[in-house]
N, C-alpha and C positions, 0 to 999 in steps of 0.2 A: 547454111542451116535454113530449113524451110520454115515459113511463117505459119502460125496456127497452133492448134492443140493436137496433142497426140491422143490416141485412143485410150491409153493408160490414164492420162490426165483427166479425160472426160469421165472415165469410170470412177475415179477417185472422187470427183466432184459430185457425181450422181449418188455415190454411196454416202457422202456426207449429208447431202440434201435428204436422202431417205432416212438416215438416223435422226436428223433434226425433226423431220415430219413425224416420225414414230414417237418421239418424246412430246412434241407440241400438241398433237391431235387429242390425246386423252385429257390434257390440261384444259384445252379449249372447250371440249364437250362438257367437262365438269363445270366450268364457269358458266356455260350457257344454261345448264340444268339448274344451277343455283339461282341464276337470274330469273328463270321461269318460275321457280318456287316462290319468289317474291310476289308474283301476281296472286298466287293462291293465298298467301299469308295476308295480303292487303284485303282481298275479298272476304276472307273469314273474319278478320277483325271488324271490317265495316258491317258485315252481316250480324256479328255479335252485338255491335252498337245498336243496330236496328231492332234486334231481339229485345234488348233492354228497354227501348222506347215502347215497343209493342207490349211488353210486360206491364209497364206503368199505365198504358192507355187501355188495357183490357183487364182491369180488376186484379192486378197482380197474378196474372196467369199467362203462361207461354202456350197454352192449349190452342189448337187450330191455327197456329202460325204456319205460313207457307212462303215460299220464295216470292210468289207473285204478290201476296199481300204486303210484303216488305219492300217491293219494288226492285226485286232482283230477277235475273234470268238464270236458267239452269247452267249456262256456260259463263266463264269469266270473259272479260273484255276481248282478249285475244284468242278465245276458244281453246286455251291450253288446259283448263280444268273444268270438270263437271261438278257443280255444287249441289248439295242435298242437305236437308235438315229434317230432324225428327224431334218432336217436342211433346211434353206432357204438361200438366198444370204447373209443376215446379222445376222442370229441367228441360234442357235441350242439348242436342248434339249436332254440330255442324261438320260436314265432311266435304273436302275438296279432293276429287279423284283425278289424277293426271290422265290426259288423253294422249299423251306421248309416253315413250319408254323412259321411266325413271326407276332404275333398279333399287335405289336406296330408300326413296320416300314416295311410294305410289299413292298413298293417301295421307292427307293431313287432317287432323281432327281437333275441334275446339268445343268445349262445353260451357255451361252456364257459370261454372266456377273459374273460368279462365284457364283451365288445364289444357295445355297444348301437348298432344300426343300424335303419333303417326304409326303407320304400318311400316316398320323399319326402325332404324336407329333414331329415336326422337331428338337426341342431342344434336345430331348433325342436320336434322331436317328443320328444326325451328331455330 
């Protein structure tokens, strides 16, 4: 009997590896996307905290608030999300827009009432 693997054994092994990879890859990419969303959530919550401080320091008004006045950049730390804010005297809306492909939650939104919404299914996004 010859030592080594037959072509049939090699094909079976490659088929099993292919099946495992086809199952594992979507799970892996979903986990990576959820981890990336954490950066946006943290940035939005920190920005909301700064907005409340701004409100108290500016005669109970959110008007004229900007990312630069609050000490924030337009991108999150790892450049995964673009941050924006819009404000009036009594309200604000914070938006984190993904710079990568996120089919479920491309935008995460947070307002002055603490309402967390998204473009997509907000239950799975937040």
